[in-house]
C-alpha positions as CSV (number, residue, x, y, z in Angstrom):
1,M,73.3,141.3,28.2
2,K,75.6,138.5,29.3
3,S,74.2,135.1,30.2
4,H,75.8,133.1,33.0
5,A,75.5,129.4,33.3
6,M,74.5,128.6,36.9
7,T,75.7,125.5,38.6
8,T,74.8,124.4,42.0
9,D,77.0,122.1,44.0
10,F,75.0,120.7,46.8
11,K,77.0,118.8,49.4
12,Q,74.9,116.7,51.7
13,R,76.1,116.8,55.3
14,Y,75.4,114.1,57.8
15,L,75.5,114.4,61.6
16,S,76.6,111.7,64.0
17,E,76.4,111.7,67.8
18,F,78.7,109.9,70.1
19,E,78.7,109.6,73.9
20,V,81.9,109.8,75.9
21,V,81.9,106.7,78.2
22,A,82.9,107.4,81.7
23,T,85.7,104.8,81.7
24,S,87.0,105.7,78.2
25,N,90.4,107.1,77.4
26,L,88.6,110.3,76.3
27,E,87.4,111.2,79.8
28,G,89.5,114.0,81.3
29,K,91.1,114.9,77.9
30,S,90.7,118.2,76.2
31,I,89.2,118.3,72.7
32,I,92.5,119.1,71.2
33,G,94.3,116.6,73.4
34,A,91.9,113.9,72.2
35,E,92.6,115.0,68.6
36,L,88.9,115.6,67.9
37,I,89.3,119.0,66.1
38,S,89.3,117.4,62.6
39,L,89.1,113.7,61.9
40,G,89.7,113.1,58.2
41,G,86.7,114.9,56.8
42,R,84.7,114.9,60.0
43,E,84.2,118.1,62.0
44,L,83.2,118.3,65.7
45,R,80.1,120.6,65.7
46,S,79.0,120.6,69.3
47,V,79.4,119.1,72.8
48,R,76.4,118.7,75.1
49,R,76.7,118.0,78.8
50,H,73.6,117.1,80.8
51,G,71.5,118.4,77.8
52,I,73.2,121.8,77.7
53,K,75.3,122.8,74.6
54,L,78.7,124.0,75.8
55,A,80.7,126.8,74.3
56,Y,83.2,125.4,72.0
57,S,86.9,125.6,73.0
58,P,89.8,123.3,72.0
59,D,90.7,123.3,75.7
60,L,87.3,122.0,76.9
61,T,87.8,118.9,79.1
62,L,85.6,116.0,78.2
63,Q,83.6,114.2,80.9
64,G,81.7,110.9,80.9
65,G,78.3,111.3,79.4
66,D,79.2,114.2,77.1
67,K,77.5,113.9,73.7
68,L,79.7,114.9,70.8
69,T,78.1,115.8,67.4
70,F,80.2,115.5,64.3
71,A,79.4,116.6,60.7
72,C,80.7,115.0,57.6
73,S,80.0,114.7,53.9
74,S,78.8,111.5,52.3
75,P,82.3,110.1,51.4
76,H,83.2,110.3,55.1
77,V,80.2,108.5,56.6
78,V,81.3,105.5,58.6
79,K,79.4,102.3,57.8
């Protein structure tokens, strides 16, 4: 019988939520146009509008008040 050493590599993920301000340069841009697909180790996980989670699409146009949730590992947490 062979014995296998077992290693576990747990990577803690952190979530951050940001709101699109109505007068910001993000309003009216698509997710891809705003370059929010991948931000150096941060990943866009969801977009909520008026409390409703929207179906993800790179072409989704952002509106003021949208809440964007990003996930990242500990080295990418902004202090």
